[in-house]
C-alpha positions as a printed Julia matrix, in Angstrom:
298×3 Matrix{Float64}:
 -11.57   21.81  -13.63
 -10.51   22.69  -17.06
 -13.91   21.81  -18.86
 -16.94   19.91  -18.16
 -15.07   16.59  -18.99
 -11.43   17.43  -18.15
  -9.84   17.9   -14.75
  -6.48   17.96  -13.3
  -5.37   16.87   -9.73
  -1.98   17.62   -8.85
   0.1    18.16   -5.49
   3.14   17.33   -3.36
   4.81   16.28   -0.2
   8.19   17.56    1.05
   9.45   14.9     3.6
  12.44   14.86    5.83
  14.06   12.8     8.39
  17.23   12.0    10.37
  19.36    9.23   11.84
  23.06    9.75   11.68
  22.63   12.58    9.19
  19.52   13.98    7.35
  17.61   12.9     4.21
  15.02   14.72    2.4
  12.73   14.32   -0.67
  10.12   16.22   -2.9
   7.3    13.77   -3.71
   4.97   15.44   -6.47
   1.84   13.39   -8.05
  -0.71   14.36  -10.61
  -3.64   12.95  -12.5
  -5.29   13.81  -15.71
  -8.83   12.61  -15.97
 -11.1    12.68  -18.97
 -15.0    12.06  -18.57
 -16.11   10.18  -21.86
 -19.58    9.59  -23.07
 -21.8     6.73  -21.67
 -20.26    6.71  -18.36
 -16.69    6.09  -19.45
 -13.62    7.79  -17.82
  -9.9     7.85  -18.88
  -6.92    9.13  -16.58
  -3.26    9.32  -16.77
  -1.55    9.49  -13.35
   1.9     9.66  -11.91
   2.82    9.44   -8.14
   6.1     9.17   -6.2
   4.23    7.67   -3.1
   1.09    5.97   -2.46
  -1.69    8.06   -2.99
  -5.06    7.44   -1.34
  -8.31    8.31   -3.15
 -11.88    8.37   -2.14
 -13.77    5.11   -2.99
 -17.23    3.95   -3.06
 -17.22    3.39    0.62
 -14.7     5.97    2.01
 -15.06    9.82    2.13
 -12.49   12.36    1.15
 -11.71   13.42    4.57
 -10.88    9.67    5.56
  -8.77    9.07    2.34
  -6.88   12.36    3.38
  -5.98   11.12    6.83
  -4.95    7.78    5.5
  -2.63    9.68    3.25
  -1.11   11.67    6.03
  -0.43    8.27    7.79
   1.71    6.84    4.75
   4.97    8.13    5.41
   7.9     6.01    3.42
  10.22    3.71    5.27
  13.67    5.34    6.49
  16.46    2.81    5.48
  20.34    2.85    5.75
  22.53    2.47    2.75
  26.17    2.64    3.13
  25.99    4.47    6.29
  23.67    7.3     5.11
  20.14    7.5     5.82
  17.64    7.28    2.56
  13.93    7.04    2.31
  12.17    4.49    0.09
  11.04    5.56   -3.25
   8.8     4.55   -6.1
   7.8     6.29   -9.51
   4.39    4.86  -10.53
   3.0     6.02  -13.85
  -0.41    4.62  -14.96
  -2.95    4.75  -17.71
  -6.52    3.62  -16.62
  -9.97    3.57  -18.25
 -12.97    2.87  -16.22
 -16.61    2.5   -16.7
 -19.79    3.25  -14.32
 -22.15    0.24  -15.09
 -24.85    1.8   -12.83
 -24.99    4.17   -9.75
 -23.97    1.03   -7.66
 -21.22   -0.63   -9.63
 -17.99    0.3   -11.72
 -15.12   -1.35  -13.29
 -11.61   -0.25  -14.42
  -8.53   -1.63  -16.22
  -5.21   -0.16  -15.73
  -1.74   -0.5   -17.08
   1.12    0.89  -14.84
   4.83    0.8   -14.63
   6.62    1.17  -11.15
  10.39    2.03  -10.86
  12.04    1.9    -7.54
  16.13    2.49   -6.75
  15.52    1.98   -2.99
  13.02   -0.78   -1.99
  12.2    -1.2     1.48
  12.39   -4.78    3.03
  11.22   -5.6     6.64
  12.85   -8.62    8.25
  13.6   -10.24   11.66
  16.87  -12.12   12.95
  20.29  -11.76   13.38
  22.96  -10.47   11.19
  25.93   -8.08   11.33
  25.05   -6.32    8.14
  25.7    -2.56    8.68
  22.76   -1.84    6.52
  20.32   -3.38    8.62
  18.38   -0.69   10.5
  17.39   -2.45   13.84
  14.06   -1.77   15.52
  14.81   -0.33   19.24
  12.29   -2.79   20.85
  12.51   -5.95   18.8
  14.49   -8.09   16.43
  12.83   -6.5    13.38
  15.08   -4.28   10.97
  14.39   -2.32    7.69
  16.61   -2.87    4.76
  17.14   -1.38    1.52
  16.35   -4.36   -1.15
  17.89   -2.23   -3.93
  16.34   -1.31   -7.4
  13.11   -2.96   -8.89
  11.43   -2.29  -12.1
   8.27   -3.79  -13.54
   5.23   -2.99  -15.87
   1.88   -4.39  -14.62
  -1.87   -4.42  -15.09
  -4.83   -4.45  -12.72
  -8.6    -5.23  -12.87
 -10.89   -3.53  -10.41
 -14.67   -4.24   -9.73
 -16.47   -2.5    -7.06
 -20.06   -2.61   -5.97
 -22.21   -0.99   -3.54
 -24.55   -4.0    -2.67
 -27.0    -2.2    -0.29
 -26.47    1.15    1.26
 -24.47   -0.47    4.07
 -22.53   -3.15    2.26
 -19.83   -2.55   -0.38
 -17.49   -4.9    -2.02
 -14.33   -4.64   -4.05
 -12.35   -7.11   -6.07
  -8.79   -6.43   -7.58
  -6.68   -8.76   -9.97
  -3.21   -7.62  -10.4
  -0.2    -9.03  -12.29
   2.78   -6.98  -11.41
   6.45   -7.27  -10.14
   7.92   -7.35   -6.5
  11.35   -8.25   -5.07
  11.53  -11.93   -4.41
  14.45  -14.35   -3.86
  15.97  -16.51   -6.66
  14.9   -20.23   -7.24
  18.38  -21.24   -5.84
  19.6   -18.73   -3.6
  23.6   -19.13   -2.67
  24.03  -18.9     1.12
  27.29  -17.3     0.66
  25.98  -14.25   -1.38
  24.52  -10.99    0.43
  20.97  -10.5     1.03
  20.67   -7.7    -1.68
  22.59  -10.13   -4.28
  19.85  -12.65   -3.92
  16.77  -10.44   -4.52
  15.39   -9.56   -7.97
  12.01   -8.52   -9.52
   9.85  -11.22  -10.08
   6.41  -11.12  -11.49
   3.54  -12.37   -9.37
  -0.22  -12.7    -9.79
  -2.59  -11.56   -6.94
  -6.22  -11.6    -6.36
  -7.85   -9.6    -3.54
 -11.19   -8.93   -2.11
 -12.5    -6.25    0.32
 -15.79   -6.18    1.99
 -16.89   -3.24    4.2
 -20.46   -2.93    6.13
 -22.25   -0.7     8.4
 -24.31   -1.98   11.17
 -27.55    0.0    11.21
 -28.44    2.25   14.32
 -25.04    1.49   15.92
 -23.12    3.04   13.06
 -20.45    0.15   13.78
 -18.41   -0.21   10.6
 -16.58   -3.52    9.64
 -13.96   -4.14    6.98
 -12.45   -7.39    6.03
  -9.96   -8.09    3.03
  -7.77  -10.76    1.78
  -5.25  -10.41   -0.83
  -3.57  -13.79   -2.22
  -0.32  -13.92   -3.88
   0.79  -16.52   -6.14
   4.53  -16.54   -4.95
   6.55  -15.56   -2.36
   7.66  -11.85   -2.5
   9.68   -9.61    0.07
   8.43   -6.21   -1.16
   4.82   -4.99   -1.89
   3.22   -6.02   -5.15
   1.31   -2.96   -6.79
   1.61   -0.79   -3.6
  -0.31    2.21   -5.22
  -3.37   -0.19   -6.13
  -3.14   -1.47   -2.52
  -3.18    2.26   -1.18
  -5.93    3.13   -3.78
  -8.4     0.5    -2.81
  -7.31   -0.02    1.2
  -6.19   -3.6     0.62
  -3.29   -5.26    2.47
  -1.7    -8.49    1.8
  -3.27  -11.43    3.22
  -5.97  -11.51    5.85
  -6.84   -8.07    7.5
  -9.6    -6.45    9.35
 -10.72   -2.88   10.63
 -13.41   -1.89   13.09
 -14.67    1.67   13.75
 -17.01    2.7    16.25
 -18.53    6.4    16.43
 -18.96    7.46   19.9
 -21.61    9.95   21.25
 -20.45   13.64   20.7
 -19.81   15.22   24.01
 -18.0    18.12   22.73
 -17.75   19.54   19.13
 -15.91   16.99   16.62
 -16.19   13.32   15.76
 -14.78   10.74   18.25
 -14.4     7.16   17.03
 -12.96    3.89   18.33
 -10.69    2.19   15.97
  -9.0    -1.19   15.7
  -6.9    -2.44   12.71
  -5.34   -5.98   12.42
  -3.37   -6.92    9.48
  -1.97  -10.32    8.41
  -3.94  -12.25   11.08
  -2.57  -15.49   10.09
   1.09  -14.56    9.6
   1.32  -15.57    5.88
   3.98  -14.91    3.5
   7.09  -15.0     5.76
  10.29  -15.71    3.75
  13.12  -17.41    5.44
  16.56  -16.59    3.86
  20.1   -17.81    4.95
  22.94  -14.97    3.51
  26.57  -14.28    4.41
  25.03  -11.73    6.84
  23.25  -14.68    8.74
  19.73  -16.26    8.65
  16.78  -13.77    8.46
  13.18  -13.94    8.01
  11.76  -11.37    5.42
   8.36   -9.97    6.18
   6.58   -8.31    3.34
   3.39   -7.9     5.34
   3.97   -8.21    9.0
   1.19   -9.3    11.46
   0.07   -6.17   13.78
  -2.78   -4.97   15.7
  -3.18   -1.15   16.6
  -6.03    0.5    18.1
  -7.07    3.82   19.61
  -9.42    7.01   19.52
  -9.73    8.92   16.65
 -11.08   12.77   17.06
 -11.47   15.09   14.05
 -12.73   18.53   14.74
């Protein structure tokens, strides 16, 4: 905190991974925020990985735990391991309309030299990093650069019901209108602008403490990488239909024990089939998943 109105947040993560060699990266992030009169707030942010933040419905502890889970995808390029990367720069202004509602407008720029693309299918491309247990692979889709904008409205309807609505216009990797089957996969992908509209609702069941979260993000065209990944991380949104359930358990020893179940892209939307010189593949910008387990915080 510099003054009553100006604050700075900053930090960094050092990441290392190994696969037929090693790769590492230093990922800094920072924000300068200025509290303006009449409930307005302006900020300038830069980040080199998705940076979660506490919102109306999520505490700082949960946001920190989510950030620790956000490890970048490991890729292979020309026989060398690399980590996906992204430089996100953003200028935003927000306004607290009341104690229960706020909105914000942001203009941002994303630049990536190694963009992660997830797919399924055959092919002999040596840059396909195959999963050990399935036909899925990770692939370096190449460079991407775009300037976008984001409009966000959040409201705490009741003490147990929170809503978020996000509109974004930004770029993401996508295939061309008339891809040539003889071309390699990376040659067919380019940054194309897409609109998206997302909504998220979270509620807590009284007495039981069960937290239910449902979200949906609509995109107006096919993509093979994430559109506005920083915004998705910030507001806890995934493409297409997702759900989350958290059930606190009685404390039998010191700590907080919780059962969690997360489901993503339940309708299996957004898959993009492509024929290339490396074979036919299906690119999956948001794969369908279910994961669950116990969370213990102490």
